[in-house]
C-alpha positions in Angstrom: -11.7 15.9 6.0 -8.2 14.6 5.3 -4.9 16.1 4.4 -3.2 14.7 1.3 0.5 14.8 2.0 2.8 13.3 -0.6 6.4 12.2 -0.7 8.7 13.9 -3.1 10.6 10.7 -3.9 10.2 9.9 -7.6 11.5 6.4 -8.2 11.9 4.8 -11.6 12.6 1.2 -10.8 10.4 -1.8 -11.4 10.6 -4.4 -8.7 9.5 -8.0 -8.4 7.1 -7.0 -5.7 5.9 -9.3 -2.9 2.3 -8.7 -1.9 0.6 -10.3 1.2 -1.2 -13.4 -0.1 -4.9 -14.0 0.4 -5.5 -15.4 -3.1 -7.7 -18.5 -3.5 -6.0 -21.8 -4.3 -5.9 -22.6 -8.0 -5.3 -26.3 -7.7 -5.6 -27.6 -11.3 -4.2 -24.6 -13.1 -7.1 -24.2 -15.5 -7.4 -20.6 -14.5 -3.7 -19.8 -14.6 -2.2 -17.4 -17.1 1.5 -18.3 -17.6 4.3 -16.2 -19.1 3.6 -17.4 -22.6 -0.1 -16.6 -22.4 0.6 -13.2 -20.8 2.9 -12.4 -23.7 0.3 -13.5 -26.2 -2.3 -11.3 -24.5 0.1 -8.3 -24.7 0.7 -8.8 -28.4 -2.9 -9.3 -29.2 -4.0 -6.3 -27.1 -1.6 -4.0 -28.9 -2.4 -5.7 -32.2 1.3 -6.6 -32.6 1.3 -10.4 -32.8 4.2 -10.3 -35.3 6.5 -8.8 -32.7 8.8 -11.2 -30.8 9.1 -11.6 -27.1 12.3 -9.5 -27.2 10.1 -6.5 -27.7 8.8 -6.8 -24.2 10.6 -6.7 -20.8 8.7 -8.8 -18.3 8.7 -8.4 -14.6 6.4 -10.0 -11.9 4.2 -9.1 -9.0 4.5 -12.0 -6.6 2.7 -13.0 -3.5 4.6 -13.0 -0.2 4.3 -16.8 0.2 6.8 -18.8 -2.0 5.6 -21.5 -4.3 6.8 -24.5 -2.2 4.2 -27.2 -2.8 1.8 -28.3 -5.4 -0.7 -29.9 -3.1 -4.3 -28.9 -2.3 -3.1 -25.6 -0.8 -0.9 -24.7 -3.7 -1.1 -21.0 -4.6 0.6 -19.5 -7.6 3.3 -17.1 -6.5 2.9 -14.8 -9.5 -0.1 -12.4 -9.2 0.5 -10.4 -12.3 3.0 -9.9 -15.2 4.4 -6.4 -16.0 5.3 -6.1 -19.7 7.1 -2.9 -20.7 7.7 -2.5 -24.4 11.4 -2.6 -25.3 11.2 0.8 -27.0 9.7 2.4 -23.9 6.5 3.2 -25.7 3.8 1.4 -23.8 3.1 -1.2 -21.1 0.5 -3.7 -20.0 -0.1 -5.5 -16.7 -1.6 -8.9 -17.1 -3.3 -11.0 -14.4 -2.1 -14.5 -13.6 -5.8 -15.6 -13.1 -8.2 -15.5 -16.0 -11.3 -15.5 -13.8 -10.9 -11.7 -13.9 -10.5 -9.6 -17.0 -6.8 -10.4 -17.7 -5.7 -6.8 -18.6 -5.3 -4.9 -15.3 -3.6 -1.7 -16.7 -2.2 -0.5 -19.9 -0.8 2.5 -21.8 0.2 3.0 -25.4 3.0 5.4 -24.2 5.6 5.4 -21.5 6.7 2.7 -19.1 5.4 1.1 -15.9 7.5 1.5 -12.8 7.0 1.8 -9.0 8.7 1.7 -5.7 7.6 -0.9 -3.2 6.4 1.6 -0.7 3.0 2.8 0.4 4.2 6.3 -0.3 4.3 5.4 -4.0 0.7 6.0 -5.4 1.1 3.2 -8.0 2.1 0.7 -5.3 -0.5 1.9 -2.8 -3.5 2.2 -5.2 -2.7 -0.7 -7.6 0.2 -3.1 -6.9 -0.6 -3.7 -3.2 -4.3 -4.2 -4.0 -3.9 -6.9 -6.6 -4.1 -9.8 -4.2 -7.4 -8.6 -2.7 -8.8 -8.1 -6.1 -7.8 -11.6 -7.3 -9.3 -13.0 -4.2 -12.7 -11.6 -5.2 -12.7 -14.1 -8.1 -12.1 -17.2 -6.0 -15.6 -18.5 -6.2 -15.9 -17.9 -10.0 -15.7 -20.8 -12.4 -15.7 -19.0 -15.7 -12.8 -17.7 -17.9 -12.8 -14.1 -19.2 -11.0 -13.6 -22.5 -9.6 -10.3 -23.8 -11.2 -9.2 -27.1 -8.4 -9.3 -29.7 -9.6 -5.9 -31.1 -10.2 -4.1 -27.8 -8.1 -1.1 -28.8 -9.8 -1.0 -32.1 -13.5 -1.3 -31.1 -13.5 0.2 -27.7 -14.4 3.8 -26.9 -11.3 5.7 -25.9 -11.6 9.2 -24.4 -7.9 10.2 -24.5 -6.1 11.8 -21.6 -6.1 15.5 -21.9 -3.6 16.8 -19.4 0.2 17.1 -19.8 1.7 14.0 -18.1 5.1 15.4 -17.2 4.2 17.4 -14.1 5.8 16.6 -10.8 6.5 18.3 -7.4 10.1 19.3 -7.7 12.1 21.8 -9.9 11.1 23.7 -11.9 7.5 23.4 -10.5 8.6 24.3 -6.9 10.5 27.4 -8.0 8.5 29.8 -5.9 7.6 27.4 -3.1 11.3 26.8 -2.2 11.9 30.6 -1.8 9.9 30.5 1.4 10.0 26.7 2.1 13.5 25.4 1.3 13.7 22.0 -0.3 10.0 21.4 -0.2 7.8 19.9 -2.9 4.7 21.8 -4.1 2.3 19.1 -2.9 0.2 16.7 -4.8 -3.1 18.6 -4.2 -1.5 21.7 -5.7 -0.5 19.7 -8.8 -3.9 18.1 -9.3 -5.7 21.4 -8.7 -3.5 23.4 -11.1 -3.9 20.7 -13.8 -7.7 21.0 -13.5 -7.5 24.8 -13.6 -5.3 24.8 -16.7 -7.6 22.4 -18.6 -11.0 23.7 -17.7 -10.7 27.5 -18.3 -9.0 29.6 -21.0 -8.3 32.6 -18.7 -8.5 33.1 -14.9 -7.9 36.1 -12.7 -6.3 34.8 -9.6 -5.0 37.3 -7.0 -2.9 39.9 -8.7 -2.3 37.8 -11.8 -4.2 37.0 -14.9 -3.5 33.6 -16.4 -3.9 33.0 -20.1 -4.4 29.2 -19.8 -5.2 28.8 -23.4 -1.9 30.2 -24.5 0.0 28.2 -21.8 -1.7 25.0 -23.1 -0.6 25.8 -26.6 3.0 26.5 -25.5 3.2 23.2 -23.6 1.5 21.2 -26.3 3.7 18.9 -28.3 1.2 19.1 -31.2 1.5 22.8 -31.8 2.9 23.9 -35.2 6.5 24.9 -35.4 7.1 28.7 -35.5 3.6 29.5 -34.1 3.7 33.3 -34.5 0.6 34.2 -32.4 2.1 33.1 -29.1 3.4 35.8 -26.8 5.3 33.6 -24.4 7.9 30.9 -24.7 8.3 27.6 -22.8 10.3 29.1 -19.9 7.7 31.8 -19.4 4.9 29.3 -19.4 6.7 27.2 -16.8 7.3 30.2 -14.6 3.6 31.0 -14.6 2.8 27.4 -13.7 5.3 27.5 -10.9 3.8 30.7 -9.5 0.3 29.3 -9.9 1.3 26.2 -7.8 2.7 28.5 -5.1 -0.5 30.6 -5.1 -2.6 27.4 -4.7 -0.5 26.3 -1.8 -1.0 29.7 0.0 -4.7 29.7 -0.7 -5.2 26.1 0.5 -2.9 26.6 3.6 -0.5 24.0 2.4 1.7 22.4 5.1 5.2 22.1 3.6 7.8 19.6 4.6 11.0 18.7 2.8 11.0 15.0 3.7 7.4 14.0 4.5 5.9 16.0 1.7 3.5 18.9 1.4 -0.1 18.5 2.2 -3.5 20.1 2.3 -7.1 19.0 1.9 -9.3 18.4 -1.2 -12.0 20.4 0.5 -9.8 23.5 0.5 -9.0 22.9 -3.1 -12.7 22.7 -3.9 -13.3 25.9 -2.1 -10.5 27.6 -4.1 -11.9 26.4 -7.4 -15.4 27.5 -6.4 -14.1 31.0 -5.5 -12.6 31.2 -9.0 -15.9 30.3 -10.6 -14.9 26.8 -11.8 -17.7 24.3 -12.3 -17.1 21.9 -9.4 -19.3 18.8 -9.0 -20.0 17.8 -5.4 -17.5 15.7 -3.5 -18.4 12.0 -3.1 -17.0 9.0 -1.2 -16.2 6.3 -3.7 -17.2 2.8 -2.7 -17.6 1.5 -6.2 -17.0 2.6 -9.8 -20.2 3.8 -11.5 -21.3 5.4 -14.8 -21.2 8.8 -13.2 -17.4 8.9 -13.3 -17.3 7.9 -17.0 -20.0 10.4 -17.9 -18.0 13.2 -16.2 -14.9 12.2 -18.3 -16.9 12.0 -21.5 -18.0 15.5 -20.8 -14.3 16.5 -20.7 -14.2 16.9 -16.9 -11.1 16.4 -14.8 -11.6 14.1 -11.7 -9.4 15.2 -8.8 -9.1 12.2 -6.5 -7.4 11.6 -3.1 -6.7 8.4 -1.2 -6.0 7.8 2.4 -4.5 4.4 3.5 -4.0 3.2 7.0 -0.8 1.2 7.3 0.6 0.0 10.6 -1.4 2.6 12.4 -0.1 5.5 10.2 -1.8 7.3 7.3 -0.4 7.3 3.7 -2.1 9.9 1.4 -1.9 11.0 -2.2 -3.9 13.0 -4.7 -3.9 12.8 -8.4 -6.2 13.3 -11.4 -8.2 11.0 -13.7 -8.5 12.6 -17.2 -9.5 9.8 -19.6 -11.2 6.5 -19.9 -11.8 3.5 -22.2 -14.6 0.9 -22.4 -16.4 -1.5 -24.8 -20.1 -1.7 -25.6 -21.4 -5.1 -24.5 -22.9 -5.9 -27.8 -20.5 -3.9 -29.9 -23.1 -1.2 -30.4 -23.9 2.1 -28.6 -26.2 2.0 -25.6 -25.9 -1.7 -25.2 -24.3 -1.3 -21.9 -20.6 -0.9 -21.2 -17.9 -3.3 -20.0 -14.1 -3.6 -19.7 -13.8 -0.1 -18.2 -10.4 1.6 -17.6 -9.8 5.0 -16.2 -6.7 7.0 -17.1 -4.7 7.9 -14.0 -2.2 10.8 -14.1 -0.3 10.3 -10.9 1.5 13.6 -10.9 4.9 11.9 -10.6 6.5 13.2 -13.8 4.6 10.8 -16.0 5.7 7.7 -14.2 3.3 4.8 -14.8 0.5 7.1 -16.1 -2.0 4.9 -17.9 -5.4 3.2 -18.0 -6.2 1.2 -14.9 -9.0 -1.1 -14.0 -11.1 0.8 -11.5 -12.2 -2.4 -9.8 -8.8 -2.6 -8.2 -8.4 0.8 -6.6 -12.2 1.3 -6.2 -12.6 -2.0 -4.5 -15.6 -1.6 -2.1 -14.2 -4.1 0.4 -10.7 -2.8 0.4 -7.6 -4.9 0.7 -7.7 -7.3 3.6 -4.4 -6.2 5.2 -5.0 -2.4 5.2 -7.9 0.0 4.7 -8.1 2.6 2.0 -10.6 5.4 1.4 -11.0 7.4 -1.8 -12.6 10.8 -2.2 -13.1 12.7 -5.4 -14.6 15.8 -7.0 -15.0 16.7 -10.7 -14.1 20.0 -12.4 -15.8 20.6 -15.7 -15.4 22.9 -18.7 -19.2 23.0 -18.9 -21.7 24.0 -16.3 -23.9 21.3 -14.9 -26.8 22.5 -17.1 -24.6 22.4 -20.2 -23.1 19.0 -19.4 -24.5 16.1 -21.4 -25.0 13.5 -18.7 -26.7 10.7 -20.7 -28.7 8.7 -18.2 -29.8 6.2 -21.0 -26.3 5.8 -22.4 -25.4 2.7 -20.5 -28.2 0.2 -20.5 -26.6 -1.3 -17.4 -23.1 -0.9 -16.0 -20.5 -3.6 -16.0 -16.9 -3.3 -15.0 -14.0 -5.4 -16.1 -14.6 -9.1 -15.3 -18.3 -8.6 -14.4 
């Protein structure tokens, strides 16, 4: 059991981040992806090769050791390139080493940003782990190319949950009445998002929640002047805020205005069970496998929590995975899958939500300079018997770069 306690600091900066360096020497440069190549990959990936470099804003993730020599021990100081579209509609993170699948994360909407702190889930689960991930390719001698038509021929199961949720106002409207200045807690956000997606109506305590109508009110795709709706946006948000407060009470949330508000995923699972949600068993994640993708293809929500040990202290966060993308190995169904990405909704107001390579944050060996343990459970719209878990779908599992 662990308590997920999350900071309420929502930062929107992109930093040239220094990551402790364990990456293998790349002495002749044949495996290096430079800025020009990274931009080319970004253009091809988004099928926008006619757009100029001014359409992307480039930042860097750098190792902690500066690029001082070019001898035998030379190590490239850039681990990855962060390319945000100039119009704010999409980003891609490209590796500096083509011995791994060069695309590490992407989104066709929003921007990529983070704070260089282990309390930032994007930094803790992705940026800080890049060096350990690249080190895993040090004994490889083959180049991996990005398919030019990845976004055209891959299978994309789009994210299904509203990306704008966060832990402060207006979501903590009822929490702050009894716990001044406190966030609602990341476990409450993840649990409420799963509840809203996986049932149309729930009786919870003294309230009945019409989640179907709340989803319609919050949806950006609903038709203007929808006459059948009985609530407006403010009413829907008020119901969500009270739901988050109820979840906190039911899961015995520990509230704190500075260090964040925390509870356990086990308590969230018990709550969902008591409300007759279809909850799959909790598992420890040591590697990504087809089970996760199968859950997502069945329209499940994955609630996931991570615990990192940094300088003797624990850093924790919970979030949801609500979408995925992958390619068939031979460009045909059931030929095995490769180039898998999972859509992370971090619960920080949409900041850096996107499709991430699971081989980075599901790394079985962990980062060499700190340990990290992930736990998850799945919440489904369908019962286990109704779920179509296709055992013969894959024909063998392969992640990005394998």
